[in-house]
C-alpha positions, 0 to 999 in steps of 0.5 A: 885690625878693624880696617882689615875687617871693614875691607873684607867685608866691603870686598865680600859685598862687591863680590855679591854683584861680580861674583868674583872675590878678591881677597888678595893682600888682606893679611888673611892666615885663612878663609875666615868663617864670616866670609863663608857666611857673607857669600852664602847664596853668592855663586862665586865663579872666581876667588883671588886670595893672593898676597895673604899669609894663608898655610891651610886651605880648608875643605870648607872652601871647596864645599862652600865655593863649588862654582869656581872656575878660577882660584888664585892662591899664589903668593901664601904659605901653602903646602898642601891642598884638601882633597875635596878641591877635586869636587870643583867641577868647574874649575880650570884655572889654579894658581899656587905659585910662590908658596910652600909646596915640597910635594907636588898636590896630586889632587889636581889630576882629579879636578875634572876641567882643570886646564891651567895649573900654575905651580912655579916658584915652589919647593917641589922636588917630584911630579909624578909624570905618569899622571900627567901622561894619563890626565886629559884635561890639563893643557898648560903647567908651570912648573918653573922655579922648582928644585926638581931632580935631574931624572924628574926634569928630564921626564917633565921635558917628555911630558910635552905633547902636541896639545900640552905645554909643561914649562920647567926651568933649565937645571943647573949643573951645580945644583947637584951635591 
């Protein structure tokens, strides 16, 4: 345990120079308060929390790291995103792949400059395709390997227009039961 703490502190110190916080594969269950304290006066532009066992991203995350342009939350156990994420005015890339999402996190439609959303390999069954159509900033959405209903899958395939790419997996015929 002490080794992991030392590693997190080392990475925080490194981030003070690079403005990129890489806490991937640190066995974190949440973002520790100590990280917020260590990063207090550091304008982070990128945060990688991938490969941990995080279940919840707190509202504090968006408030403390409000200049982030890129967040990688992949390979955790997250099932929802905080509404406060919409306050991240510089966020352009969000990776929530390989998590525990069952419902699509609609807060992503409120993030003002989000261009890329990677949400493959979750358990998302339904997406409000009207919101995708209305949204003018999202250019790339990866939704592959989610168990969408046949109707949702068809609507998603129709969402792709001339300047937007929506990736989905082909529906298997034997998936209906």
